[in-house]
ZAROPA-124336 format. One record per residue (C-alpha): y, z, x. Coordinates in Angstrom, 3 decimals. Layout:
<sedos>
+----------+----------+----------+
!       yy !       zz !       xx !
+----------+----------+----------+
!        Y !        Z !        X !
...
+----------+----------+----------+
</sedos>
This chain:
<sedos>
+----------+----------+----------+
!       yy !       zz !       xx !
+----------+----------+----------+
!    0.000 !    0.000 !    0.000 !
!    3.464 !   -0.845 !    1.246 !
!    5.657 !    1.952 !    2.544 !
!    8.380 !    1.289 !   -0.045 !
!    5.848 !    1.632 !   -2.870 !
!    4.476 !    4.836 !   -1.376 !
!    8.020 !    6.244 !   -1.372 !
!    8.268 !    5.601 !   -5.108 !
!    5.045 !    7.511 !   -5.699 !
!    6.160 !   10.317 !   -3.380 !
!    9.320 !   10.713 !   -5.484 !
!    7.203 !   11.221 !   -8.613 !
!    5.203 !   14.006 !   -6.995 !
!    8.288 !   15.694 !   -5.535 !
!   10.163 !   15.540 !   -8.838 !
!    7.155 !   17.064 !  -10.600 !
!    6.973 !   19.827 !   -8.026 !
!   10.702 !   20.544 !   -8.364 !
!   10.383 !   20.760 !  -12.130 !
!    7.669 !   23.386 !  -11.890 !
!    9.425 !   25.367 !   -9.195 !
!   12.370 !   25.540 !  -11.630 !
!   10.303 !   25.631 !  -14.830 !
!   12.753 !   27.901 !  -16.642 !
!   15.440 !   25.196 !  -16.440 !
!   13.210 !   22.348 !  -17.676 !
!   13.515 !   21.341 !  -21.313 !
!   12.285 !   18.422 !  -23.419 !
!   15.248 !   16.303 !  -22.297 !
!   14.293 !   16.864 !  -18.628 !
!   10.704 !   15.785 !  -19.335 !
!   11.968 !   12.731 !  -21.194 !
!   14.381 !   11.814 !  -18.378 !
!   11.761 !   12.235 !  -15.639 !
!    9.186 !   10.251 !  -17.612 !
!   11.670 !    7.402 !  -18.109 !
!   12.666 !    7.530 !  -14.429 !
!    9.092 !    7.188 !  -13.207 !
!    7.677 !    4.182 !  -15.017 !
!    5.170 !    3.136 !  -12.364 !
!    1.684 !    2.876 !  -13.824 !
!    0.614 !    6.132 !  -15.470 !
!    2.832 !    8.316 !  -13.279 !
!    5.007 !    9.401 !  -16.193 !
!    2.049 !   11.602 !  -17.108 !
!    3.045 !   13.894 !  -14.242 !
!    5.745 !   15.073 !  -16.634 !
!    4.236 !   14.516 !  -20.097 !
!    0.887 !   16.145 !  -19.207 !
!    1.016 !   18.142 !  -15.987 !
!    4.545 !   19.572 !  -15.972 !
!    4.993 !   20.039 !  -19.729 !
!    1.484 !   21.486 !  -20.076 !
!    2.090 !   23.990 !  -17.295 !
!    5.456 !   25.006 !  -18.734 !
!    3.817 !   25.533 !  -22.122 !
!    1.152 !   27.711 !  -20.474 !
!    3.831 !   29.735 !  -18.685 !
!    5.791 !   30.287 !  -21.916 !
!    2.637 !   31.439 !  -23.691 !
!    1.551 !   34.032 !  -21.132 !
!    4.640 !   34.395 !  -18.902 !
!    2.739 !   34.020 !  -15.650 !
!    4.116 !   31.163 !  -13.573 !
!    2.431 !   30.466 !  -10.286 !
!    4.276 !   31.275 !   -7.099 !
!    6.611 !   28.389 !   -6.144 !
!    4.629 !   27.733 !   -2.956 !
!    1.439 !   27.339 !   -5.007 !
!    3.081 !   24.540 !   -7.012 !
!    4.139 !   22.979 !   -3.728 !
!    0.585 !   23.199 !   -2.363 !
!   -0.884 !   21.622 !   -5.496 !
!    1.584 !   18.732 !   -5.531 !
!    1.307 !   18.122 !   -1.786 !
!   -2.492 !   18.051 !   -2.093 !
!   -2.215 !   15.615 !   -5.021 !
!    0.133 !   13.415 !   -2.975 !
!   -2.177 !   13.477 !    0.034 !
!   -5.143 !   12.641 !   -2.178 !
!   -3.245 !    9.720 !   -3.683 !
!   -2.028 !    8.465 !   -0.309 !
!   -5.569 !    8.617 !    1.109 !
!   -7.102 !    6.726 !   -1.812 !
!   -4.296 !    4.436 !   -3.044 !
!   -5.898 !    1.251 !   -1.706 !
!   -9.139 !    1.159 !   -3.714 !
!  -11.857 !   -1.332 !   -2.818 !
!  -14.807 !   -2.807 !   -4.643 !
!  -17.430 !   -0.716 !   -2.885 !
!  -19.746 !    1.782 !   -4.549 !
!  -19.715 !    4.097 !   -1.522 !
!  -15.914 !    4.177 !   -1.550 !
!  -15.878 !    5.195 !   -5.241 !
!  -18.634 !    7.767 !   -4.688 !
!  -16.543 !    9.327 !   -1.922 !
!  -13.503 !    9.320 !   -4.200 !
!  -15.461 !   11.264 !   -6.820 !
!  -16.656 !   13.749 !   -4.204 !
!  -13.177 !   14.077 !   -2.714 !
!  -11.561 !   14.873 !   -6.068 !
!  -13.925 !   17.806 !   -6.525 !
!  -12.334 !   19.567 !   -3.532 !
!   -8.896 !   20.255 !   -5.050 !
!  -10.400 !   20.920 !   -8.461 !
!  -12.521 !   23.674 !   -6.964 !
!   -9.767 !   24.886 !   -4.637 !
!   -7.423 !   25.461 !   -7.574 !
!  -10.117 !   26.683 !   -9.991 !
!   -9.957 !   23.641 !  -12.268 !
!   -6.788 !   24.788 !  -14.004 !
!   -5.293 !   22.516 !  -16.647 !
!   -2.392 !   21.670 !  -14.324 !
!   -4.736 !   20.579 !  -11.561 !
!   -6.995 !   18.595 !  -13.898 !
!   -3.986 !   16.792 !  -15.367 !
!   -2.417 !   16.099 !  -11.992 !
!   -5.553 !   14.995 !  -10.158 !
!   -7.655 !   13.409 !  -12.912 !
!   -5.311 !   12.283 !  -15.702 !
!   -2.583 !   11.114 !  -13.339 !
!   -3.723 !   10.491 !   -9.766 !
!   -7.267 !    9.252 !  -10.413 !
!   -6.158 !    7.185 !  -13.410 !
!   -3.409 !    5.598 !  -11.310 !
!   -5.865 !    4.732 !   -8.533 !
!   -8.134 !    3.110 !  -11.119 !
!   -5.160 !    1.238 !  -12.599 !
!   -4.179 !   -0.030 !   -9.137 !
!   -7.758 !   -1.194 !   -8.587 !
!   -7.910 !   -3.042 !  -11.932 !
!   -4.489 !   -4.603 !  -11.359 !
!   -5.600 !   -5.779 !   -7.908 !
!   -8.724 !   -7.381 !   -9.355 !
!   -6.599 !   -9.344 !  -11.832 !
!   -4.665 !  -10.878 !   -8.946 !
!   -7.646 !  -11.452 !   -6.675 !
+----------+----------+----------+
</sedos>
């Protein structure tokens, strides 16, 4: 993937991380603005699923994670994406992807935030990139 495209993806992850570090200042308008700003593939889900879901969880039980934990989760998601963002048509590659995604899920105890961020956003985007690449092959 080109460096300029990677920068666009990096911005999505950093904006998501910033939103959760400042969760008490994020409202529906913020989610809407961030989703509209990041219209690359399924990456808007960082805000509609991961960020909004985590904020809802926090409001229900008033236990936000430590800001550095949000940073760790988002940095791990970014590194996972960056490592796997050039999918290939190879069964071993996909098997490794499936094994690799289990690591952060286990590390962060399969919380809803982590499932949304890694599976519903990052993995789905990798699959979308793969399918899009096959169309143009």
